[in-house]
C-alpha positions in Angstrom: -36.7 -3.1 30.9 -33.3 -1.9 32.2 -31.7 -5.0 30.6 -33.0 -3.9 27.2 -31.4 -0.5 27.6 -28.1 -2.0 28.7 -28.1 -4.4 25.7 -28.9 -1.5 23.4 -26.0 0.5 24.9 -23.7 -2.4 24.6 -24.7 -2.9 20.9 -24.3 0.8 20.3 -20.8 0.7 21.9 -19.8 -2.4 19.9 -21.2 -0.8 16.7 -19.1 2.4 17.4 -16.0 0.2 18.0 -16.6 -1.5 14.7 -17.1 1.8 12.9 -13.9 3.1 14.6 -11.9 0.1 13.4 -13.2 0.4 9.8 -12.5 4.1 9.7 -9.0 3.6 11.1 -8.2 0.8 8.6 -9.4 3.0 5.7 -7.4 6.0 7.0 -4.3 3.9 7.3 -4.7 2.5 3.8 -5.2 6.0 2.4 -1.9 7.0 4.1 -0.2 4.0 2.6 -1.4 5.0 -0.8 -0.2 8.6 -0.3 3.2 7.3 0.6 3.3 5.2 -2.6 2.1 8.1 -4.7 4.8 10.3 -3.1 7.4 7.8 -4.3 5.9 7.6 -7.7 6.0 11.4 -8.0 9.7 11.5 -6.9 10.5 8.9 -9.5 8.7 10.8 -12.2 10.4 14.0 -11.2 13.8 12.3 -11.5 12.9 11.0 -15.0 11.6 14.4 -16.0 14.7 16.2 -14.9 16.8 13.6 -16.7 14.8 14.2 -19.9 15.3 18.0 -19.6 19.0 17.5 -19.0 19.5 15.4 -22.1 17.0 17.4 -24.2 14.6 14.6 -24.7 11.6 16.7 -25.6 9.5 13.8 -26.7 9.6 12.4 -23.2 9.1 15.6 -21.3 5.5 16.2 -22.3 4.5 12.6 -21.4 6.3 12.8 -18.1 4.8 16.2 -17.2 1.3 14.9 -17.9 1.9 11.8 -15.8 3.3 14.0 -13.0 0.1 16.1 -13.1 -2.2 13.1 -13.0 -0.4 11.4 -10.2 -0.2 14.6 -8.2 -4.0 15.1 -8.7 -4.7 11.5 -7.5 -2.5 12.2 -4.4 -4.5 15.3 -3.6 -7.7 13.3 -3.8 -6.2 10.7 -1.4 -5.3 13.6 0.9 -8.9 14.8 0.8 -10.2 11.2 1.5 -7.7 10.7 4.4 -8.8 14.0 5.8 -12.4 13.0 5.7 -11.7 9.7 7.4 -9.6 11.4 10.0 -12.5 13.7 10.9 -14.9 10.6 11.0 -12.4 8.8 13.2 -12.2 11.8 15.6 -16.0 12.0 15.7 -16.4 8.3 16.4 -13.7 8.3 19.1 -15.4 11.3 20.8 -18.6 9.4 20.8 -16.9 6.4 22.3 -15.2 8.5 25.0 -18.5 10.3 25.8 -20.1 6.9 26.3 -17.2 5.8 28.6 -17.2 8.8 30.9 -17.0 7.7 34.5 -18.5 9.9 37.2 -15.9 11.5 39.4 -17.2 9.9 42.6 -16.7 6.4 41.2 -13.4 7.3 39.6 -11.8 7.8 42.9 -13.0 4.4 44.1 -11.4 2.7 41.0 -7.9 4.2 41.1 -5.4 4.3 43.9 -4.4 7.8 45.0 -1.0 7.5 43.4 -2.5 6.6 40.0 -5.2 9.3 40.1 -2.9 12.0 41.2 -0.8 11.7 38.0 -3.8 12.6 35.9 -5.7 15.9 36.0 -9.0 14.2 35.2 -10.6 10.9 34.2 -10.5 12.2 30.6 -6.7 12.4 30.7 -6.5 8.8 31.9 -8.9 7.7 29.2 -6.8 9.5 26.5 -3.6 7.9 27.7 -5.1 4.4 27.8 -7.3 4.6 24.7 -6.1 3.7 21.2 -6.5 7.3 20.2 -3.4 8.3 22.2 -1.3 6.8 19.4 -3.0 9.0 16.7 -4.0 12.2 18.4 -4.0 14.4 15.3 -4.8 11.7 12.6 -2.3 12.7 10.0 -0.3 10.6 7.5 3.4 10.4 8.1 
């Protein structure tokens, strides 16, 4: 019966890793889209300022509308990325909770030099896990 529990735990862990991978990919794609939208906004602002400078009123209204729409889409991507970042943090917390090593077995696994450089097993897990690269989950 213990084998069934272990298999279930293993499946849960692999399911969490798969969910983490999916959430990370979606978060990264949202960040890429935000970067593209930022560039689009900068380009539209340049065109709008040029239209103002040369008194091209017929272009100003159209460019102002496009700027408004693209800015709104960017805000929606920010909201989506924020949601995915929260989901990613939650999943990684679940993974770390499942991987917690009791302190008595942690000293048997690490040499004294390795274990003394970390305050706890959690610090070691944070430095070796993939979440160390993205601690705050924000788009660049």
